[in-house]
N, C-alpha and C positions, 0 to 999 in steps of 0.2 A: 398331209402336211402343206401341200399347195393352197389347201382349200381354208383353213384354221386362219381365225381371224382373234384381234382380242378385244370384241363389246365396249364403247366406253359411252360415260352415259354423262349425262349435264344436267346440274340442278344451282336455281342461286339464291331460291328462297328456301328455310326448313322451319314453315314462325305457325301457331296459333292465326295471327291477326294477315289477312291479304287474299283474294288472288290469282295478281296475276304475276308470273313468276315464282308464285307458289308453292309449295307440300310441305303439307302441316305433319306434325313429329309425329299425333298416332299412325299417318302417310307410311314419313320413312319410316318407321319402326318397321314398318311390315317389308319395308321391302325390306333391312337388311336381315330380319326375324327367315323372311325366306330364303334371301341366301345364303341366311345359316347352314335352313335345313335340306336346301335341297347342297351341296358343298361347294357351293361358290368361293371362290379367295380373291379379292379386293388386294391393289396391285400396290402398292409407290410408284414412282414414278422412275427412278433405278431402274426396275425391279421392270414394271412397261418398257420404256427405253429395251435396258437389255436382251426382255423380249424375241422383238418386232428385228431388233439388229442383229438377233441370228437366228434369226428365221425358228428359233425352237419355243411352237409356241404349245402351253400347256393345255389340260380339257376345265374349261370351269373357270377362270380366269377375268379376274373384271377392273375396268379405272374409273371411280366416281372421279367425279372432279362438280366442284364449281367454282361458281363465275362473280368475282368483284370480290367478294370476301366480307358482305354484308354482320351487322353485330350478333343476328340473327344464329347461320353459322355459329360460330361458339356459344352461343347461350342452349339450344335445342341439337344440333347436329352432332357436335366434338361428345359433349356425355352417353348419344348414343352408338354414336361410332367407338366411344370407349368400352360400353355396357356389352358389346357384344364383339370385341376386337378387332376392330375390323378396320380399315385404309379408307383417305380421299385425300385429293389434291385441291388447292385453292386459287385463284387465277388472280391474285392485285392488283389493281393501280397507286402505283405509291406514293402518286402523288395526294392520295384519299386519306395516306394512315396519317397519322396524328404519335406526334411520345408526349402520351400525358397517363397521368391517371383515370380511371373513372368509376364510379360504385355503379354496379349495374343489378345493385337487385331494386330498386324502382324506376327502371329504365322502362318509356312509353314504348310499344315496340307498332313501329307503320306499315301500312301499304308499299306495293315496290316501286309509286311511282310519288308518295308521298318523302321515302324514303328520298331517289332519289335526285326529288329539288332541296333536300340538302343537301346535298354527299358534295353540294356544290358554295353551298354557305359554312362557316363560322363551327355550325353546328356537328359540321360533318361524324367527325366524333362519337354520335348520338347510336347515328344509324352504324359506323364501318370498324373493323379489331383493329383498335390499339398496336404499336408498334411490341405492346410489354403482350396483349391477346395473343397474337400470332410467334408470338417467340413460344409461351406455354405453352400452348396445337405441337407448334413445331417439334420441339423439347419432346414431345412423348412421344411423338414417334407414329400417333394416328394420322396427324393431318400435317403435307406436303406445297411447303410456299413452294410455291413459283409469279411467275409472269405475266401480268393485264396490260402488260404495258407500267409507259407516268402518267398518264396525263386523261386517258381515255378516252386522248384523240386522231388514232389510227385510219380511221374512218372518213374522218377531212380532210386525214390527209392524201392519206387513198383518195380520193374524188380532185381533190384538185391538183392533185400531182407533188405532191408535198413532198419525194422521198430521201429528199436530208432533214429533215423537220423530223421525218418516220423516222429510220436509223436512227438518230438523238435523242427522239424519243425511247424505243426503245435498249439503245445504250444507255444513259441516265437506268432503269430501271432494274439493267439486268447487274448492274453495278454497288446498287445499294441494295438492293436482293440481297447478291454476292458478299456479296463488306457484315451485311448486318447475320447472313444466319449464317458463314460461314462453311458454302456449299458453296461448288458451281448447277448455275439455277439454267437450264436446259429447255427447260418450258416455256412457250410464250400458246393463248389461248388469244387469235383476236375475236379487238373487243367490238359486238355486236355480230360478232362472224365475219364480217368484213374483210374483204379480201382480191388482193391481183398477186398477177405474179413476180410484180416485181418487187412487191412487197414478198412475197413468200422468199428470193435472191434478197433481201435485204437482210428478214430477219435469220438465217441463214447465214448472211454474212457474220452478226454481233455475233451467233455466235451457239443459235436455240437450233439442236438437235430435232425434239419435238414441239410441230407446230399445228396447234389446231382448232375445228372450224366450228359449224354449228351442221352442216348438215347431216344426213343421215347414212350409216352406210358402213363396209365391212373393212377391220381397218391387218393389216400387214405389213412387213417388212419393204412394202417398193411406195406408201402412200405416209409413212412417218412425217413429211414434212407441207403434207394435208388432214389428216386423220381426222374423221367420221366420228357422229356425238351424238349420242338415243335423247332429243330429250323428253324426259319426266313426267304420265300425265297421270296416269290413276293406282290403279297397290300391285300390293308388292309378288299375285299369280300372274296379274298381269305385264308386269317387270321381267320375271327369270321367261317368259312364255317368249319377249326379245330376246331378251338375253344370248337365250338354245339357239334363232334367230339371224342373230347379226353374230353371231358365231360362227357363221360361216361364209365365204367369203361370196358363192351358191345361191344358199337363200336366200339371205339378204337380198340378192340379183334379183331374182323371180317377184321376193318379198315388194322390194320397192319399183318395180313393175310395173305385179298388180294395182298397188296406192294409185300408180300415177290414171292405167287405168277407171279410177273405180268412182 
């Protein structure tokens, strides 16, 4: 039991357009198909946290996560997860989300850089999920909507040691999501993966029980405040091989040691 870990996978975009931080829909489906064929079970946030807190980690379970809440998650990830009856989590920055109705049938798709430029304009709903879309995905039981902060400015607050602003940012996000979805929001993903010890203490004080980085490694009951994630690069067989490695504390340490020496 002490050697067991739950791997966490990190995505941003699933879209036919763009290369940076993007997984093509056919590759994402290959991931899900291989997970299904090899007997892997995708977890909700509550299941993931419960297994870690109780130190009762089953075999072949994985948490799929998406950062930022791009609309291609609604258009491509969501239908494919539904097709394979699998679950995932989205970390959303609440200041980006708009309460509007928008048609998606003639939507233009953007690269990551193009989408990120639009996020900071009045056109943000062209690239970010709306509240209505997030509510649909949450209600389906497929996606678990969790916090990426409010403004996505936490890297600046940390760099400038503006910890009061950081705390307020996290509180606003947590309260908005809890009110909107009528649930406890216990998971927080650091924007750009940037954090420090004081930041972790603040996120814990605010009420987050599972705090996610962008570092690779194993996940056990000992590191719920600095959880590791695996960025996805290749096809489904590649992913399953890496999940087998990151399901073991020992194997993941050996693998990362070898990678650093190469």
